[in-house]
N, C-alpha and C positions, 0 to 999 in steps of 0.2 A: 449673257447677251443673246444666246440662241433662243431662250425661252421668251424673252421680250420681243424678239424679231417675229416669232410665231404668233405672239399676241397681237402685234401690229398687223400681221397678215389677216388674222381672224377679224379684227375690227374693220379693216378695209373691205374684206369680203362682205361683211354684214352691210356696210355702208353702200357698196356698189349695187348689191342686189335689192335692198329695201328702198334706196333713194337713187334710182337710176337717172333722174333728171338733174341731180346735183352734180357740180363739176367734180371730175375725178382728180386723183392726185397727179401732179405733174412729176416729171423726172427730178426736178429740183426739190420738190417737197419730199419725195421718197428718199433722196440722198440726205436731206435734213433730218428726217425721222431716224434713219439708220445712224447718222452721226450722233444724234442725241442719245440713242440707245447705247452706243459704244462709250461715249463720254461718261454717262451716268454709271454704266457698268464698271468701267475702269476706276472711277472715283470710289465706288463702293468697295471694290476688291483691292484697292491700292494698299491698305494697311497690312495686308498679308505679305507684301514684299518686305516689310520690316519684321514680321513675326518669325519668319523662317531664318534659321542660322545654321552654321556648320558646328557640330560638336564632335568630340572624340570619345568613343566608347571602347571598352575592352571586352572581347569575347574569347574565352579560353586563353587569357593573357596575351591576346593579339590585339593591337590597336586598330580601330576602324574609324573612319571619318564619315559621318552621315549628315544629311540635311534634314532637320526636324523643326517643329514649331516651338517657339517660346511663347508662353501664355502670360502676357502682361495683364494688369488690372483692366477689366472691361472686355476681355477677349471673348468671354461666354456670351455677353450681350451682343457683341458684334457678330459672332457666328450665327446666333439665332436670327439677327436682323438680315444677314446675307441670305440665309435659307428662305426666309419669308419674302424678301424683296426679289430674289433671283429665281425662286421656284414656285412658292405658293401663290403670290400675288399675280404673276402672269398666267398661271394655270387657272385662276378664278376668272380673269379677263377672257381667256380663250373659251372656257366653259360657258360663261354667260353669253358671249357673242354667238356661239354655235347653237345654243339652246334657243335663243331668241330668233335666230335665222331659221331654224327648223320650224318653230311655231309660226313664223311669218309665212313660210311656204305652205305649211299645212292649212292655215286659215285661208290663204289665197286659193288653194285647190278646192277647199270646201265651198267658197263663194262661187267658183266656176261651176261646180257640180250642181249647186242650188239654182244658179241661173239657167243652166241647160235643162234641169228637171222641170222648172216652172215654165219653160218655153219663152222666157224673157231674157234678152241679152242686154244687160246694163253695162254702162261704161265703168270700168274698173280703173281706179286711180293709179296707174303705173305708166311705164314707158310706152306701152302699146295703146293706151287710151288717153289722149291728150285733151279731151274735152269733158269737163265735169258737168254733172247735173243734166246730162242729155242722154237719152236712150236711143240707140240706132239699131233698128231691126233690119237685118240684111244677111244674106248668105256670106257676104264678105267678112262681116264681123265674126261669124262662126268659124271661118278659116283662121282668123287671128286668134280666136279662143283655142282652137286646136294647136296652133303654133305655141301659144303660151303654155298650154298643158305639157307639150313636149319639152319646152324650155324648163318648166318646173321639175320634170323628171330628170333632166340633165343636172339641175341644181342639187337635187336630192342625192344623185350619184356623187357629185362633187363633194357635198358635205360629208357623206360616208367616207370618202377617201381622206378628207382632211381630219375627220375624227380618228381614223386609223393612224394617221401620222401623229396626232397628239397622244394617243394611247401608247404608241411605240416609243415616243419621246419620254413619257412619264415612266414607263416600265424600265427603260434603259438608263434614265438619269436618276431614278429614285435610289438605287444602291449607292451611287456616288454622293448624292445629297445626304443620305443617312450616314455614310462613312465620314463625310465632311463634318457633320455635327458630332459624331461619336468620338472623333479625334480629340476635340476640345474637352469633352467630359472624361475621356480616358486619361488624359494628361492631368486634369484637375484631381481626379480620384486616385491618380498614381497607380492605377491597376496595370497599365501597359499591356493590355490583352490584345490589342490590335496588332496585326502583322503587316509587313510590307506587301506581301502577295495579295492581301485583301484589298488594299488601295489600288494595287496594280490591276486586279481583276475588275474593280469598279471603273477605272479609267479605260480599260479595254472594252467593256460593255458600252460606255459612253461614246467611245470612238466609233464603235460599230453603228450607233445611231447616226452619227455625223455622215457616215457613208451611205446609209440606206435612205435617209430623209430626202436628199435630192432625187433619188429614184422614185420615191412615193409621189413627190410633187410633179415629176415628169409624167408619171402614169396618170395622175388625176387631171392634169392639164391636157394630156393627149386624149382622154375620154371626151372632153368637150370638143376638142378640135376634130376628132374623127366623126363625132355625131354631126357636127356642122358640115363636114366634107361629104358625108353620106347623103345629104339632102339632094334629092333629084332636081334637075333643072326645072321640071314642071312645077315642083313645089315652090321653088324660088319665084317663078313667074306668077304663080297663084298668090303668093304672099304679097308680091309687089302690086298686083292688080287689086288685091283686097285693100291694101293701104291707100292706093290711089282712089278707089271707090269711096272709102270712108272719108277721105279728105274732101271729095266733091260733095258728099252728103252734109258734112260738117260745115262747109262753106255756105251751103244753102240754108242750113239751120241758123247760122250766125247772121 
């Protein structure tokens, strides 16, 4: 469920940045998405509640009761499906979303630099430029371009932070996913080479990620908030006057 939650965050980040004029997710929609992720995740993992059972083993003639997996027919296919559905598929969604987002910001920055170098300020189709097919030549537009360039830098920092979160997630969940698959094949091959401490170590590494991920998200969101708060009052007034000036010019052109 954690992996698909991060995938949903990645898709939402891409949508908000590339389509700022589109309606954003409401609280109800967010709750619905989270509910779907949890329901599907529980449905996929529910067979494992049946697979595990208590058995009695003897070690040095002493009886011990342990909880282990019973592999009915189709358990191998189910294990592979769970790894693909819960790990590989959301990882692909996250990777594609952030790669496309990075390319969007890179292309947007290239357009800005090209416009500034040519001495022409063309209207860019995003949240700062509401009027298409019209070129507005003014100092006010240059102020907005500078503001957008600053915003793009903030986005790049945010993307780097989110990529760091994903990398940490992959590194810390990979051992558990590998062990999860290895348990099935270990029992089928009847080699029984896996030990309890190996699974315990995988769970410990995974639990560490659960602790540090909220910290990473807090830091990444704080970067944007601090950058916004550091803006001087004169800059806010200048940006407001720029938008006001462009609106006047646009109304005249219309």
